[in-house]
N, C-alpha and C positions, 0 to 999 in steps of 0.2 A: 544550293545550285547558283552559280554565277551566270550572268547574262550580259550580252552586248547588244546595244541598239545601233542600227545603221540608218543613217539619214541621207537621202539623195534628193536635194531640193532643186526644183526648176523654177521657171518664170511664173507658172500658174499651177504648179502641182508640188506636193510634198509626198514622196514615197518613203516608206520606212519599213524596217524588218527587225524582228527580235530573234536573236540566236542564243540558245543555251550552250554554255561552255562545259564540256565534259572531255572525254578522250578525243572527240571530234566536235565540230560545231554543228549544232542541230537547229534548223530553222523552226521557229514556233509560231510566229505571227507575221503576216505580210499585209501591209495596208497602204492606202493612198488617199490623200485629200486632193482632189482635182477641181478645176474650175474656180480657183481662188480669185476672188474679186469679180467674178461674173455669175457662175452657177455652182457654188460649192457643194461637193458631195464627198462624204467620207465612206470608204468601203474597206472592210477588214476581213481577212479570212485566216483560218488556222492552217497548219501544215497539211491537213487532210483536204483542204479546199472548202471546208464548211464556212458559211457566212457567219461572222461574229458581229458585224455591224454594217448597216447600209442606211445612211441618213443624208438628207438634203438640208442645207442651211440657208438662211437669208444672206444675200450678198453682203449686207452691211455688217454681219456678224463675222464673216471670214473675208475681210477686205484685203489682207496682206499675209505674208508668210508668218510674222510673229503671232497673229491671231489664229492662223491655222495650227501653229505649233502648240498654242495654248489649249486648243480643243483636243488635239491629238494626245497631248500630255495628260489632259484630264481623263481621257478614255483609258490610256495605258496605266495611269496611277492605280495601284492595287491589283492590276492584272498581270504584271511582270513578276513571275515567280523568282524568289531568291534575291540576290544582290546584283544590282546593275554596276558593273565594274568599269564600263567605258562606253562612249558614243563614237562611232566612226562616221566620217563624212566624206562624200565625194566632193573634191575640189578640182575644177577643170584645169586651172593653170597654177603650176608650182614654180614657174620660172627656172632659171639655170642652176639654182643652188640645191635643188632637192631631187635626188634620185630614188627616194623611197618615202614611206609614210613618216610623219612627224607629229609629235605630241604638241598640242596647241597651247600657246600662251599669248599674252597681249602683243609681244614683239613679233611673233609669227603672223598674227592677224594683221598687224600694220604692214608687214611685208607683202602679204597676199593681196591686200587692198590695192597695192601699187599696180598689180597686174589687171585690174578691172578693165582698163581700156583695151586690153588684148583679148578679152572674152566678155564683152558687155552684156551678152544675153545670159551668161552663166555665172560668172564670178560673184556678182552681188548677191544672187540668190543662194549660191553655195555657202557664202559666208554669213548670211543672215541668221540661220539657226545656231551657228557657232557663237555669234555675238550674244544672242538671247541666253544661251546656256552659260556663257562666261559671266554674264550679269546676274543671272538668277541662281546658278549653282556652280560657283567658281571652283569648288573642290572636286567636281566630277571630271574625270579624265576624258579628254577629247582628242581624237586622232584625225588629222587631215590626210587623205589618200588622194594622190594627184593623178590626173589623166595624162600628164606629161612625163611622169617619172619613168615609165617603161621604155621611153625612147632616149633616155639620157646616155645610153651607151653607144650612140652613133659615132662613127668616124667623123671628126670635125669637118672633113670635106663635105659630108652630107648635110651638115647643119649651117654652113656658111651661105650667105647671099653674096653675089658679086658686086658688093659695094665696099667702100673703104672699111678696113678691119676695125677701126675705132668704134664703129657702130656695133660690131659683133661683141666687143668687150663690154659695151654698154648693155647688151642683152638682146640686140636685134639679130635673131637667129631663128632657124627652123626648129620648132619644139615638137610638133606632132601631138595628137590628142587621142581620145578613146583608148588610152593605154590600159585602163583597168579591164576593159573588155578584151583587148588583145592578150593581155597577160593571162586572163582566165582561159581563153580559147587555146592559147599555146599549151597550157597545162593539161587541158582536157584532151587535146589532140595527142599529146604524149601518152595518155591513158588508152585511147581507143585505136590509135594508129601509130604505134611507136616506130614502125618501119619507115614512115615518111616524116614524122614529126621532127626528126633531127636533120632533115634535108632543107630544100628550098620551097618555101610555102608563102602564098599570098592569102591574107585574110581580108575579106570585104565586109566591113561593118556598115551595113546599109539600113539606115533608118531615116528619121527626120533630119538628123545629123548623119552625114555619111563620109566615110574615108576608107582607105585601104592601106595595108601595112605589109611590108616584105619581111619575112622571118627567115633567119638562117640559124639552125640549131636551136630553135625556140626563142631567139633573141631578135629584137627589132633592129633592122639595118637601114630601113628607109620607110618613109610614110608620105602620103599625099598631102597631109596637113602641115602647115608651117608655123609662121610667127603668130598667127591668130587662127581661129576656127573658121576662116573664110576660104581657105585655099583648096586646091584639089578638085574633088567631085562637086557638081551642083547638088544642092540639098533641098530640103523642103522649102525654105524661104531664103537660103543663102546662095550666093552666086557661084561659089567655087572659083577655079582658076580664072583670072582675068588679066588682060594686058594693063599694066599700070598707066599706059597712055590714055586708056579709057577714063580713068579717074581724073587725070589732069584735064582731059576734055570736059568732063562734067563740071569740074571746078571752075574752069576758065570760061567756057562757052555757055553753060547753063547757070552759072553763079550759085551752085549748091553750096550750102554751108557744110561744115564738118559733120554736124548732127544729121543733116538731111542725107548726106552721103552715107553715113553709118546706117541710117534707117533703110535706105535703098538697098544696100548690100546685104544687110542682115535680115530684114523683115519683108522686103518686097520683091526679092529676086528668086533664083532657083526654080523649082517646079511651079511654084505659085506664079512667079513673074512670067515664065515662058508660056504657061498654059492659059493664064488669065482666069483660071477656074478654081484651082485648089492646090494645096501643098501635099495632099494625101494621095499616094500612089493608087490606093483602092478606088478613089473617086475618078482618077484619070483612066484607069483600066476600064471602068464602067462607062466612060464617056466616048462618044463618037466625034467630038469636036476636034477640029484641026489643031487647036492649041494643045489639047491633051496628047494627041499623037506626037506633036513636035517635042513636048516636054519629055515624054518617055523615051523617044528615040534619041534625044540629046543625052539623057541620063545614061542610057546603055552605051552610046558612042563614047562618052567620056570615061566610063568604066573600062571599056576596051582599050582606049589610049593609055590610061594610067596603068592598066595591067601589063601592057607591053613595056612601059618604063620600069616598073618594079621587077618584071622578069629579067630585064637587062641588068638591073642592079644586082640580081641574084645569079646572073649568068646561066639562066635556065629555070625550069619550074617542075617541081615534083607533085605539088598538091595545091588546090584552091579551096578555100573555106568560105561559106556564106554564114553570116551571123547577123543579129539584131532584127528589128521589126520586119523589114522588107525581105532581108536575106533568109530569115527563118520561116516566114509565113506566106510567101508569094511564089508558088511553083511557076507561074507564068513569067515573072521577072527573072527567076533563075534560068529558065529555058532560053529567054531572049539573050541574056548575058552569056550563057554557055555557047550559043551560036556565034556570038561575037568573038569568043575565045577559041574557036575551033582550030585556028592556025597555030595555037600554042599546044595543041594535042588534047583539048578538052572535048569529051563526048559524053552527053548525058543519057542516062537510062530513063525513059519517059515514065515508066511505072514507078520506079523508085523515087523519082522527083515528085510526082503527083502525090505519093504517099508520105512525102517528107521524111524519108529514111535518113539514117546517119550518113551512109555512103550513097550518093545519087549518080555517080558516074557509071558508065557502062563498063563491062568487063574488059573491053579492048581499048579503053581510054588510056592514052599515054600519061595523062595527068589525073590523079585521083581527085574527086570533088566531094566535099563533105558539107553537111548542114549541122552546125554545132550551136545550139542556143547559148547565148552568153549569160553570165550571172555576175554582174558588177557588184551587187550587194554582198554576195558570198565572198568575193575577192576583198572587199572592204572589211568584212568581218574577220577574215583571216589575217589581214595586215594589222588590224587593230589589236586582236588578241596577241599576235606575235610581239608587237611593240610593247604592249602593257606587260606581258609576261617577262620580257627581257629587261624592262625598266623597273620591275618590282613595284608598280604603282599600287597604292592602297585602294581597296574597293570603296565605293562611295556609300555603301550601306543601302538601306531601303530607299528606292528612288522617290524623290518629291519633284517630279519633272517640271511642270509648268503651272502648277496649281496656284 
C-alpha cells in the first residue's frame, strides 16, 4: 500500500495527515503538534477518532518547527503502512508563475522564499518542513500546493492595482489566498447542490484568517484578499482593508519602522486590536465589554460590504457558503451575517442554522445558504497524488522521516 503525508505548518503548530492511496484517497492518521515554543502538545487520532497519542513536551524540546518535525517523524516512523510516495505541503504564496501544484526542488524553494515578505506569518513556516526534508531525505518527492493557485484564472482587470503597469509586471498584483479551501468547497458544492454550484456563489472562509471569494461556474473570479494576506476582511490579528494614507501617516507622524508597521498590521490589529481583549470570536461572543461588541459588529459590517462588492462582480447571487472555523462552528455569527445580507435575498432557518445542517437557509430564501466544512489537507493530498502519478515519480520506499 502506498501512502501520502500532508503537512500544513503554521507559526506555532504543525498539522499533518496520512492518506492511503488506493482507488481513492483514504485518511488514516490526523495529528497536530501545537504550542511550539511555548507549551508543546502532540495529539494524534486515527480515522475513527480514536486517540493514538496525547503528550505534552518541555518547551526547550520543541522550540521550533524543525524540532517539532523531528518528534512527529519519530512517532510516524514504523507506523505508516506501506511505502511513502510523497509529501504534500500547503504553501500560502506561489506568486504569479504557478497556477497549480509543483514538485519541489532547490530552484523552486529559492523562488518561494522570495515571496516571504508578502506572507511573513505563513511563508517561512510553510517552507521550513520542505527545507528539512530536502536536507534529510532529498530523494523523497515533495509537492507544494499553493493557496494562490485557485485564483490565477482571474481576468487581468481584477488583478491590477491602479498604479503604473510596470509594477504589475514585477509581480505587484492581487493574488488572493485560501485557494485550497475554496477549491475544496467548490468541488463539494458541486456534489451536494449541483443546481446552484454552476451559478453565482460567494464563499466566506471565516477563521483566524478570513476572506471571501466570488465563484462563477465553480471558478474564482474575484477575492477580497490581494497582494498580501492583509487585505479585505478584518481577521484575528490582521487589519483587513485599510487606506494606504493611514500607513503613510504612521510612517511619517509616528516614525514607525517597516518592521513595527508589519507587526502592527499582522499581529496587533483585527479583532484583537479593535476589542483589546482577544482575537478569538468565541471569547468576544462571551464578553459584554464594549470593545468586544465593536470588534464583532465591525467584522459583520465588513463582511456585508464585501459581500455586496462580490455580488456586483457576479451580477447577482444564487448561493452563499460559510466555511472554516467561525463559518462552520458559530451559529450566532452566521445568523448575524445573514441578517446583514437580507437585502441580497438571504433568509436563514433558525433551527437548521442552530443544528449546523448543510442547508441553513429558509425555504423561501432567494439565495441558498450552505455550511460546508473545508478540507485543505484532502485537497493537498489529491493534488500531490495527481502530480506524482502524472510525473511517474519513484516511490521513496520505507520512510525514514526525521529520525
